[in-house]
N, C-alpha and C positions, 0 to 999 in steps of 0.2 A: 832518335831525334837529329835531325841535322840543324845546326844553328850557325848562320853566316853573318859576318860582321859586314855591313852594307856601307855606313857612314858613320860621320863623327863631325860635331862641331865644337871646336877649341876656341876658347875666349881667352885671351891675354891682356895683361895691363905693361905697356910699355912706357918709358920716360919721354921719348921723341918720336917725330916723324920719320927720322932718318931709321930708327929700330925698327919700326913696322914696315917699313919698305923693305928692309934687310930680311926681316923674318918673311914676309910674302915672296920674296925672290928664293930664299933657301926652301920654302914649302913649295913652289912651283918646279924647283930642281930636284925635290926626293922624288927617287923611282917607286917606291913601296906605295903610293897612292896616287891619285889624281886630285889637284886641288879643284873643287867643284865651283867654290866660290869664296870670296875673302871681302871682308871690310875692316875699314879703320875708321875711327872718329875720334875727333879732339874732345877732351870733357876738362871741365873746370868746375871745382867745387868753391863757391862762394859763401863769405859770413859777412854779413852787415855792407854788401855791395863791394868786398874785397876778394880777391881771388887767392885763395889760402892753399890750394893744391890743384895742379893740373897734369894730365896723363894721356894718353892715346888708348883707345879700347879696340883691340884687333881680335875679328872673329875670322877662323879659318875653317870652312866645310872640306872634309877629306873624304873622297870617296874609295873604297877597297875592293867593292864586287858591283856588279850589275844585279840589281835586285830581282830581275826575271831570270836571270842566268848566272847565278853566283858561281866562280869557280875556284875560290882559294878561301882557305881558312886563315883566320887573321886573328892574333892575340896580341893584346894592346896591355904594354905595363907602364903606370905611373907611378913615378917616384916622388916622394915629397922631401926636400931638405928642411 
């Protein structure tokens, strides 16, 4: 049985719009995948009408293989600090 990783969607929380923009530019420059799609959106958490937390939600869709003609084996390792 052959199995090929086609794509992943990674979702990050960053503190500022500048950090989100920098992460998108880094993902575009990475040659180990194609950045298929990305989104960033500002989020606010409110309590009693007051903003108690705010952040940016960043989603990156990384494409590793063409699903119709996969040509490489990809292994992803995630580390948790």
